[in-house]
C-alpha positions as CSV (number, residue, x, y, z in Angstrom):
1,X,12.3,96.1,94.2
2,X,11.6,94.4,90.3
3,X,10.0,96.6,88.0
4,X,8.9,95.3,84.6
5,X,8.3,97.4,81.6
6,X,6.1,95.7,78.4
7,X,6.4,96.4,75.0
8,X,8.5,99.2,74.4
9,X,10.5,100.1,71.1
10,X,14.0,100.1,70.6
11,X,16.3,100.6,67.7
12,X,17.5,97.1,66.2
13,X,20.0,98.5,63.5
14,X,18.3,100.5,61.2
15,X,14.8,99.1,62.3
16,X,12.5,99.4,65.4
17,X,11.8,96.1,67.6
18,X,9.1,95.9,70.8
19,X,10.7,94.1,74.2
20,X,10.1,94.2,77.6
21,X,12.6,95.9,80.2
22,X,13.5,94.0,83.4
23,X,14.9,96.1,86.2
24,X,16.1,94.7,89.3
25,X,17.3,97.4,92.2
26,X,18.2,100.2,89.5
27,X,19.9,97.6,87.1
28,X,18.4,96.6,83.8
29,X,18.5,92.8,84.2
30,X,17.2,91.7,80.7
31,X,16.0,93.4,77.6
32,X,14.2,91.3,75.1
33,X,11.2,89.0,75.8
34,X,10.6,88.9,79.8
35,X,8.9,86.3,81.2
36,X,9.0,84.2,85.0
37,X,10.0,87.8,86.3
38,X,8.1,88.3,89.8
39,X,7.4,92.4,89.1
40,X,6.8,94.5,92.2
41,X,5.6,97.3,89.8
42,X,4.6,96.4,85.8
43,X,4.3,99.7,83.5
44,X,2.7,99.2,80.0
45,X,4.9,100.4,77.5
46,X,2.6,99.9,74.1
47,X,3.6,102.7,71.4
48,X,6.4,104.0,73.7
49,X,9.5,104.8,72.4
50,X,12.3,104.1,75.7
51,X,15.4,106.2,75.5
52,X,18.2,106.4,78.1
53,X,16.8,109.6,80.2
54,X,18.6,112.8,79.7
55,X,22.3,113.9,81.8
56,X,22.1,117.9,82.1
57,X,25.4,118.4,82.4
58,X,25.3,122.4,83.7
59,X,22.6,124.0,85.3
60,X,21.8,126.7,87.5
61,X,18.5,125.1,89.3
62,X,17.9,128.0,92.1
63,X,17.9,130.3,88.9
64,X,14.3,129.1,87.5
65,X,12.9,131.9,90.1
66,X,14.5,134.2,87.6
67,X,12.9,132.8,84.6
68,X,12.1,136.1,82.3
69,X,13.7,138.0,84.7
70,X,16.4,140.0,82.6
71,X,16.3,139.3,78.5
72,X,17.8,140.6,75.6
73,X,20.7,142.3,77.4
74,X,24.2,142.3,76.6
75,X,25.6,139.3,78.9
76,X,28.1,141.4,81.3
77,X,24.9,143.4,81.3
78,X,22.1,140.5,81.7
79,X,24.7,138.5,84.6
80,X,25.7,142.0,86.7
81,X,23.0,144.5,86.4
82,X,20.0,141.7,85.7
83,X,20.3,138.6,87.2
84,X,22.7,139.1,90.2
85,X,20.7,142.0,92.0
86,X,17.9,140.0,92.5
87,X,19.7,136.7,93.1
88,X,21.5,138.7,95.8
89,X,18.2,138.9,97.2
90,X,17.3,134.9,97.4
91,X,17.4,133.0,100.7
92,X,18.4,129.4,101.1
93,X,14.8,128.1,101.1
94,X,13.5,130.1,98.3
95,X,16.3,128.7,96.5
96,X,15.4,125.3,97.5
97,X,12.3,126.2,96.0
98,X,13.3,127.4,92.9
99,X,15.6,124.0,92.5
100,X,13.0,121.9,93.0
101,X,11.0,123.9,89.9
102,X,14.2,122.8,87.9
103,X,13.7,119.2,89.0
104,X,9.7,119.2,88.0
105,X,10.7,120.7,84.9
106,X,13.6,118.3,83.7
107,X,11.7,115.4,85.1
108,X,8.7,116.6,83.1
109,X,11.2,116.4,79.8
110,X,12.5,113.2,80.4
111,X,15.9,114.3,82.2
112,X,17.1,112.4,85.5
113,X,20.8,113.6,86.1
114,X,21.6,117.2,86.4
115,X,25.1,118.7,87.2
116,X,24.5,121.9,89.4
117,X,26.5,125.2,90.3
118,X,25.3,127.3,93.0
119,X,25.3,129.5,95.4
120,X,23.2,128.3,98.3
121,X,24.6,125.1,100.3
122,X,22.1,122.3,100.5
123,X,19.2,123.4,98.0
124,X,19.6,122.0,95.0
125,X,21.0,118.3,96.8
126,X,17.6,118.9,99.1
127,X,15.8,119.2,95.6
128,X,17.7,115.8,93.8
129,X,16.5,113.8,97.7
130,X,13.3,114.9,97.1
131,X,12.4,114.5,93.3
132,X,15.0,111.5,93.3
133,X,16.9,113.0,90.6
134,X,20.8,111.8,90.3
135,X,22.6,114.9,90.7
136,X,26.5,116.6,90.8
137,X,26.5,119.5,93.1
138,X,29.0,122.1,93.0
139,X,29.3,125.6,94.8
140,X,30.0,128.7,92.5
141,X,33.5,129.6,94.0
142,X,34.4,133.4,93.4
143,X,36.9,135.5,94.0
144,X,39.7,135.7,97.2
145,X,37.5,137.8,99.8
146,X,35.3,135.8,101.0
147,X,36.3,133.4,99.3
148,X,37.5,130.7,102.3
149,X,34.4,131.0,103.6
150,X,32.4,130.0,100.5
151,X,34.8,126.8,100.0
152,X,34.2,126.1,103.8
153,X,30.2,126.0,102.8
154,X,30.8,123.7,100.0
155,X,33.1,121.6,102.1
156,X,30.3,121.3,105.2
157,X,27.9,120.4,102.0
158,X,29.6,117.2,101.0
159,X,29.8,116.5,104.5
160,X,26.1,116.7,105.3
161,X,25.1,114.7,102.0
162,X,28.0,112.3,101.1
163,X,26.1,109.6,102.3
164,X,23.4,109.9,99.4
165,X,23.8,107.1,96.8
166,X,23.0,109.5,93.8
167,X,24.5,112.7,94.6
168,X,28.0,113.5,93.7
169,X,30.1,116.8,94.0
170,X,32.7,118.8,92.3
171,X,34.7,121.8,93.2
172,X,33.4,125.0,91.0
173,X,35.5,128.3,90.4
174,X,33.1,130.3,88.7
175,X,35.4,131.5,86.2
176,X,38.7,133.1,85.6
177,X,36.6,136.6,85.9
178,X,35.4,136.3,89.0
179,X,38.8,134.1,91.0
180,X,42.3,135.0,90.8
181,X,44.7,133.7,90.3
182,X,45.7,132.4,94.2
183,X,42.1,131.6,94.9
184,X,42.2,129.3,91.4
185,X,45.0,127.6,92.3
186,X,43.9,127.3,95.5
187,X,40.5,125.6,94.5
188,X,42.4,123.3,91.7
189,X,44.7,121.7,94.9
190,X,42.0,121.3,97.3
191,X,40.0,119.5,94.7
192,X,43.3,117.2,94.1
193,X,43.3,116.9,98.1
194,X,39.8,115.4,97.8
195,X,40.1,113.4,94.9
196,X,37.2,115.7,93.4
197,X,36.8,117.3,89.9
198,X,36.4,120.7,88.9
199,X,33.3,122.5,87.1
200,X,34.1,126.0,85.8
201,X,32.5,128.3,83.0
202,X,35.5,128.8,80.6
203,X,36.1,130.8,77.5
204,X,32.3,131.7,77.6
205,X,32.0,135.0,75.9
206,X,34.4,137.2,73.5
207,X,34.8,139.6,76.6
208,X,36.4,136.9,78.6
209,X,38.6,135.9,76.0
210,X,40.0,139.3,74.5
211,X,40.4,140.5,78.9
212,X,42.3,137.0,79.0
213,X,44.0,137.9,76.2
214,X,45.1,141.3,77.6
215,X,46.1,140.6,81.0
216,X,48.1,137.5,80.7
217,X,48.9,136.8,77.5
218,X,46.8,134.1,76.4
219,X,43.9,132.4,76.1
220,X,41.1,131.4,79.0
221,X,42.2,127.6,78.1
222,X,45.8,128.4,78.2
223,X,45.7,130.1,81.4
224,X,43.5,127.3,83.6
225,X,46.1,124.9,81.8
226,X,49.2,126.8,82.9
227,X,47.9,126.9,86.2
228,X,47.5,123.2,86.5
229,X,43.8,123.5,87.1
230,X,43.4,120.3,83.8
231,X,45.0,118.6,85.7
232,X,42.1,117.5,87.9
233,X,39.2,115.7,86.1
234,X,37.6,118.9,84.3
235,X,34.4,119.6,83.4
236,X,34.2,123.0,81.4
237,X,31.0,125.1,80.4
238,X,30.5,127.1,77.2
239,X,33.9,127.0,75.6
240,X,32.6,129.2,73.1
241,X,35.7,131.1,72.1
242,X,38.2,128.6,71.2
243,X,41.2,128.2,69.2
244,X,42.7,125.2,67.4
245,X,45.5,125.0,70.1
246,X,42.5,125.5,73.1
247,X,41.1,122.0,71.7
248,X,44.2,120.6,71.4
249,X,44.7,121.3,75.1
250,X,41.3,120.2,76.1
251,X,42.2,117.0,74.2
252,X,45.2,116.5,76.2
253,X,43.6,116.6,79.8
254,X,40.6,114.8,78.5
255,X,38.4,117.6,79.8
256,X,34.6,116.9,79.3
257,X,33.0,120.1,78.0
258,X,29.5,121.0,78.7
259,X,27.6,122.8,75.9
260,X,24.4,125.0,76.1
261,X,23.8,126.0,72.8
262,X,20.5,127.7,73.2
263,X,22.2,129.9,76.2
264,X,24.7,130.9,74.3
265,X,22.5,132.2,71.4
266,X,20.5,133.4,73.2
267,X,23.0,136.1,75.6
268,X,25.2,136.5,72.1
269,X,28.5,134.8,73.2
270,X,28.4,132.4,70.3
271,X,28.5,128.7,68.9
272,X,31.3,126.2,70.3
273,X,33.1,124.6,67.7
274,X,31.6,121.5,68.8
275,X,32.1,119.1,65.5
276,X,35.8,120.3,66.0
277,X,35.9,119.3,69.7
278,X,34.7,115.8,68.7
279,X,36.8,115.3,66.0
280,X,39.4,115.9,68.5
281,X,38.4,113.1,70.9
282,X,36.9,115.8,73.1
283,X,33.8,113.7,75.7
284,X,31.3,116.4,74.7
285,X,28.0,117.2,76.6
286,X,25.1,119.3,76.8
287,X,23.9,121.3,79.6
288,X,20.8,124.1,79.4
289,X,22.5,126.7,81.8
290,X,19.8,128.2,83.5
291,X,16.4,129.4,83.0
292,X,17.3,132.7,83.4
293,X,19.5,133.1,80.3
294,X,17.7,129.7,78.6
295,X,14.6,130.3,79.4
296,X,13.9,126.4,79.6
297,X,15.3,123.4,81.0
298,X,14.3,121.0,77.9
299,X,16.8,118.8,77.2
300,X,15.3,117.9,73.7
301,X,15.1,121.4,72.3
302,X,18.9,121.2,73.2
303,X,19.9,117.9,71.8
304,X,17.8,119.7,68.4
305,X,19.6,122.5,68.5
306,X,22.8,121.0,69.1
307,X,22.2,119.1,65.6
308,X,21.3,121.7,63.5
309,X,23.7,124.1,64.3
310,X,26.6,122.5,63.9
311,X,25.3,121.4,60.5
312,X,24.6,124.7,59.9
313,X,27.7,126.5,61.0
314,X,29.9,123.7,58.9
315,X,27.8,123.4,55.6
316,X,27.7,119.6,56.3
317,X,24.5,117.8,56.7
318,X,26.6,114.7,58.2
319,X,27.6,116.5,60.9
320,X,26.9,115.8,64.4
321,X,24.2,112.8,63.4
322,X,21.7,112.2,65.8
323,X,23.0,109.3,67.1
324,X,26.3,111.2,68.2
325,X,23.9,113.7,69.6
326,X,22.3,111.7,71.8
327,X,24.8,110.0,73.3
328,X,26.3,113.8,74.1
329,X,23.1,114.1,76.3
330,X,23.5,110.8,78.0
331,X,26.0,108.4,77.8
332,X,28.8,111.7,77.7
333,X,27.1,113.4,80.3
334,X,27.4,110.7,82.4
335,X,30.9,110.0,82.0
336,X,31.2,113.7,82.7
337,X,30.1,113.5,86.4
338,X,31.5,110.2,86.9
339,X,28.5,108.1,86.6
340,X,29.4,104.6,86.0
341,X,27.3,102.4,83.5
342,X,24.6,104.9,82.9
343,X,23.5,106.6,79.5
344,X,22.5,103.8,78.0
345,X,19.6,100.9,77.9
346,X,21.6,98.0,77.9
347,X,21.9,95.0,80.3
348,X,23.6,95.3,83.9
349,X,23.2,99.6,82.9
350,X,21.8,102.0,85.4
351,X,17.8,101.8,84.9
352,X,17.4,106.0,84.0
353,X,14.7,105.5,81.1
354,X,12.4,107.6,79.9
355,X,9.4,106.7,78.1
356,X,7.8,108.6,74.7
357,X,4.6,108.6,73.6
358,X,4.5,107.5,69.9
359,X,0.7,108.4,69.5
360,X,0.9,111.6,68.4
361,X,0.9,114.1,65.1
362,X,4.9,114.3,65.2
363,X,5.9,110.9,65.7
364,X,4.2,109.4,63.2
365,X,5.3,107.6,60.6
366,X,8.3,106.7,63.5
367,X,10.7,105.3,61.3
368,X,14.1,106.0,62.6
369,X,14.7,106.0,66.6
370,X,17.4,108.7,66.5
371,X,16.0,110.9,63.7
372,X,12.4,110.7,66.3
373,X,14.3,111.6,69.3
374,X,16.3,114.7,68.1
375,X,14.4,115.9,65.0
376,X,10.5,115.1,65.9
377,X,10.6,115.3,69.8
378,X,9.8,118.6,71.7
379,X,9.6,116.9,75.3
380,X,5.7,116.8,75.7
381,X,5.9,113.1,74.7
382,X,7.4,112.2,78.0
383,X,4.8,109.8,79.4
384,X,7.0,107.6,82.2
385,X,10.6,109.0,84.0
386,X,12.6,105.9,85.8
387,X,15.2,106.9,87.6
388,X,17.6,103.8,89.6
389,X,14.2,101.8,89.0
390,X,12.0,104.1,90.8
391,X,9.3,105.4,89.0
392,X,9.2,109.3,89.6
393,X,6.7,110.2,86.7
394,X,3.6,108.2,85.5
395,X,1.6,108.9,82.7
396,X,2.8,112.7,82.8
397,X,1.9,113.0,86.6
398,X,4.7,113.6,89.0
399,X,5.1,111.0,91.6
400,X,7.8,112.6,93.8
401,X,6.7,116.7,93.7
402,X,3.4,118.2,95.0
403,X,3.1,120.7,92.2
404,X,0.5,122.9,94.4
405,X,2.6,123.2,96.7
406,X,5.7,123.8,94.8
407,X,3.8,126.5,92.3
408,X,2.7,128.6,95.7
409,X,6.1,129.0,97.2
410,X,7.1,130.1,93.7
411,X,4.6,133.0,93.2
412,X,5.2,133.8,96.4
413,X,9.3,134.3,95.4
414,X,8.2,136.0,92.1
415,X,5.7,138.6,94.4
416,X,9.0,139.6,96.6
417,X,11.9,139.6,94.2
418,X,9.5,142.0,91.7
419,X,8.1,144.6,94.5
């Protein structure tokens, strides 16, 4: 399959240039003036800015069914009294429609890849394949009682979906406050046996931090390090409450940190020390968390918050510049999830490309590529999305998802949950 994208805008140092992008079998073959290319499909990209499609490094896809269901509550009350009672009523089919809704929202906002922690085996993988997205799938593993069944469910899911090219897996001990020591050790051992990474919520709140200090005499990061969990390839979500030693440990073990700035703010959990993590050499990436806590899955919004928050909290307008933040949202996320040659628009790299309309007031005048993406865009500019060389949205029309059927099923689910 040959795809030709004509006349798109890319950075050229401090200036902008107009180029063509030729794609063959999902890989960028040439960027520049493309001639004598037998294209099966051609997209006219005039006045479109081309960016690497986003990688959402931390999601709970099924929870789009719980959007606006529990808001303005303390974190533990939000989780245990607001969210869990409703999610306990969901079944696997309902979780699939929630996951597909998340896919639709992310595609409309230029996101091609997500890392999901779910409770319902198969639903996020199925939604990813249906929508054409890339995904890393993990089952949220909780507790010790019943924990073996959850782990067995995850292993069955891996076996069922392992042949899908764009689906990968991690094991996901939910958090230290929902998994006991023996269960954490079991999951870590199983991950090593299977050669899989770990996806865990870590040091998300003051309560988690203080409880761990009381119960274990160390921080949550020190605790999981002492158990050997960080010897696995680890993706740690949130990491809001960190000490200097915690940051050193995350760097030492090459842990990737998925920061979720808007969710952490909305739940009153604080602001992760992203500038310090980046300075220490930690691979920082960006996630939205769930639509129940965010309440959107808009990576443009997260990108904007990421840059502005850390300039303000560090009293340094040069902290987390726009170009670095865009790397957080693209190539760093891909690296964290184990996708090679993904997250940059370069020859030989995967053709995951979002085209942004620049003929809108907030993009005029268009002077700086990175500033426009980080400080001007709200996501509505996303016109076309290409994933693995396949056009999944063209001129704002979703090509892989029947939105009428989707919205019908979501409304049925909401009526069930709220009555």
